[in-house]
N, C-alpha and C positions, 0 to 999 in steps of 0.2 A: 879641262887641261894642265897636270902640273906639272912642274918645273923645279930642279932641285936649287934650293933657297941660293940666290947671288946671280945666278946664271941670266940673263938678260934677254929676252924674248925677243924676236925681230920680226918686220912686215911678213917675210916666208912663215914665219911662225902663227900668224894672224892668218894669213890665207889656207894655211892646213886644217885651223880650227875652224873655220868657215865653209872651206871647199871654194873661195873666190880666188881669185888670179889675184899676182901680185900687183899687177898692175891697176884692178879695181882697190885691192886697201889700200893701197900709194895713193889712189885719188881721194879715197874719204880722208884719210890721216895727214892727207896738203891742202887739206879743203876747199878742192876744186869741184864744183858746180855739177859739171855731168855726170850724174849718181843719181840711181833712181830709191828714192826713201828707203823702201825696205829693206834698199842694199845697205844704205849707211845704217840705216839701225843694227842690222846682221852683222856690222862691223863692231860698232860702239860694245853692241853685248858683249861680243868675243872679249874685246879689250877691257870690261870690266872682270871677264873670270880671269884672264892672265893676272890682272892684279898690277902689284906695284913695279913688275919687270914689263909689262908692255909697254909697246912704243904708245906718246900719246898724241892725238890729234892737235896740227898746229891751229894757232889762234884765226879766226877768220880773215879770208883776204880781205885787206882794202880799210880794216877797222882803224883810226887814228889811234897810233900810241899815244898821241903828244892831248888826246881828248879829253872833256870835263870826265868826274867821277861822280856818277850818281851815286848817292845813301840815303839808302830808303829804312826807317824807324816809323811804323806803323803805330806808336802808343807816343804817349803824351811825355815829351822830355822833361823830365823828372829830377832827380838827383843821382837816379839807377841808369836811365837810358841816356839822361844828359850829360853825367860823365862819359861814357863813351862815345857817341859823338861827338860831344867837343875834341875829342882827343883823335879820333879820326879826320876828322877838319884840320886842326894844326899841325897834323903831321901828312896830312895831304899836301900841304899851304906850303910845308919846307920841303916836298916835292917840285914845286911848281905846278900842282896841279890844281885847278877850279870846280868846286865842291858844286852839285846840283842836292839840294836838300828835299826831299821828301818824307812829313812828319807828322803823327797826330793819326788818332784811332782811327779818323773818318776815312783813310786811307786803305782799310784795312781790305774792306771787300771790293777795293777796286783792281782789276786784272793788268797790273803791273808790269809783270816779269815776262808776257809774252810779247810786248812792245818793244822792250831794252835794246835787243840786238839789231831794232831796223831806224834805231836813231842815230844818225851818222856823226852826230856832234858827241857822242859817246864813245870813252874809252873801256870804261870797266865801271863795276859795281859795287859796293858794297852793302849786305842786308843783313839789319840785325834781326832775329829774332824771326821769320819772314814767318806770316801765318798761311803761307800757301801749302798745298799738298808736298809730299816729295816729286810728285811725278812732274810739277810745274818746272822745278827747281832741274829737274835733270833735262827736262825740255829745254831749259835755257844751257846747260852743259851742251848739250847734242848741236844749239845753235854755235857753237865755238868762241861764246860773248864771256870775257873774263872775269870771273866776280868772285868773292869772298864770302862766304857765313861766316856772322858772329854770334855765337849762343844758337846753334840750330834746334828747332823744336821738334823735329821728326828725323830719325837714323837718317843719313845720307850714303850714298857711295861712297866707297874711300878716294875715288878721284877728285871729288866735291871739296875744294882749300874750305876747311870754318878752325873756327879758333871758339873755345870755350875755356872756361875755367875747368878745374878738377873736381864737379862735382860730390862723386861718390867718394873720392879720400877726403872732401869738407865737412859732407855729413856723417863719415866715420871718427872724423878726429872727436867734432863736438860732441857723440854719441857716446862716444868711447872716454870726453871727458865726464858725463853724466855717470858712465856704470862706473867709474872711478868713484864717484862719487858716493856707492851704494844703489841708484837709482836700477831698479829693474820694471815697474810698472811708470812708460813711460808713452805719453800722449804724443800720436804726431798730429801737427797741422801741415798737411800736406796741401801742396799745390796741383794746379791743374789735372787731372790725371791722363791726359794724349798729350805731355809734355814729356819730351825725352829727359828735361831737367829732373823731373818730377821723379822720375823711373830710378834715375840714377842715384837721388839725395834717398828714396827710398831702402836702397839697395844698401846702401852706405850705412844707413839708421841700422839696419838689421842685422847687416854683417858684425857691427861692434857689437849688439847684443846678442850675437848668437856664438859669439868669442865667450861669453862667462853662461853658454848654457839655456840661456833666455828664448825663446818665440814668442813675437808681436804678438799680443791677440787681436784678430781683426777690426773688434768695436773700438780698437785704438787709434786706429789709422784712419783720418778723415780727409778728404780732397775736396777742392772748393773751384769755382769756374776761373776765378781770377785772385793772383794773390796781394787781397788789400785787406787794411785793418779792420773794415766792417766782417768780411768774411771770415778774418782770425778770429776778431770779436766771438762772434754764433758760435763758430765752432769750435772753440776752447772754450764756451759756456757748455755746449754738448756734451765733451768730454770731461769738465770739470763735475756735471751733476750727475754722473754716471755713481750707480751705489758704491762703487768699488773706484774711486776716483784716480787718475796717476798723482805720482809723487812729482813727475814733470812730465815738462812740455817742449818740443821738438818743433820750432814753426820755420816754415818754405822759407821766410825770409823777415827781414824785420818790420815790416808793417804788418805781416799780423802775429810776429810776437808783439809788439805794442797793443795790438786788441787783445792777445792772450791777456797782457798785464790788467788792462780792463778790467776784462772778464773775471779775473782773479779779485781784483780790488771790489768787485762788487759786491762777492758771495762772503767777504769779510778773510780771505786768506792772505797773509804776507808771503812776499816772495822777496829771499828763495826761505824762509823759514817751512812755511806748508805746501810750497809746490816751487819749484825751480822753471825758467823759461829761458830757450834761448832763440836765437836767431840766424839767419844766414844774407850775405853781403857788407858789413860792417857801413851802414849808410851814416851819415849824421843823426840821423834818427836814433839810434841805437846808442850813440854817447849823448843824446839829450832825455831820454827814456829815464823814467825813476823806478824802480832802480834802471842805473843802467845795465845793457844788454851785454850776455855773454853772447858771442858769434863770431860769424866763420866772415873772414876778411877776402872777396872777392876783388883780383888786382882788374878792376871794370878798365882803366885809362890804360893800361899795358896791353889789355885785349882789342882797343883800338887799334893802337899802333902797332901790335904783332898784324891785324886784320890789313893794315894797309901796308909795312911791308912785305906782308905775302903777296900784296895786291902788283905790286910794282915789278916783283918779281916775275909773276905770272906774265904783266905788259913786257918785262924786258928777255921771253921766252925761254926764263931758265927751267931746267926740270926738280919741281920738289921733289922729296922722297917723304917728308912729317907733313902730310894734308890735312891730317885733323890733329888739330895743336891743343892740347891742353895744359894751361897755365897753372902754377900750385896756388892752394889758397894759403891761410893761416889762421889758427883758432886766436881768437882772441877772450881770453876771461877777464868778464867784469863783474858786478855785483849779483847779477839778476841769478846765480845758480849758487847752490851751495847743496849739505850732506843731505839724505832721504833722510825723513825721519821714520 
């Protein structure tokens, strides 16, 4: 069903879309319990199809609006995730909210999401790079439990609120910088192949090359299971050992870029004289590297603050229009990049 831009759909439109009565649709959207599961799913799917102009389901009845906020980061709280989590906690404290924190890689396999809506002391959640399938996150939405996703790993329906950096734009910026220095054969030390972030950055790298008529050769693009220094070192070494090695390496993050610096040094290659290296994130590590890394600055702390702001609006039952928020990145040029030989 399509509607003219700006014309808001009504409960009547949802009823027409599903073939259900207006009363039944109203019960679903108002969170009443006397609705069969398949009927509820039918209505929610219709709301998805109608998109931004559709009436949204209300928060679950009885949800403690003043309860604690569950913050889940199933990764070690390093300088990357630590910055995000600390900004979330500080902002929630200013709103007078208690934080229930679950962090660490050991929790990745735990079925956390399924039980959140049943915890009566929780008002909402912030989920950072959740490892669960999109289907599990959609089920949490269908239970009308308020939550915001920070840096989603997989594509989400537009009515699930998320905050991330502008990965495509950032990758395009840094690759355009390399292209401007004359680099055409650029090796990509890429991230995990099934991450939404990886796809966006690869597209950004490719877009900047395409602007000068270059299609990146498949052998120049590598992916890793986890974006670590060791994986960056290994993949960069493979690229630098090619018969026709790249003149630059664009790494998925600063840690992998540091691994690339080590791989270049072990082969007697100077940076940036023989090969340029770029990162992504602008962690402290990028400034401590030798040479200091050209990288893309992500607004990590602002991502955390924005996530809380959106969550508070959800709890106050405000209507959100910008549901997938991307925050601007910034290219930071340092000593690891130079003209192509």
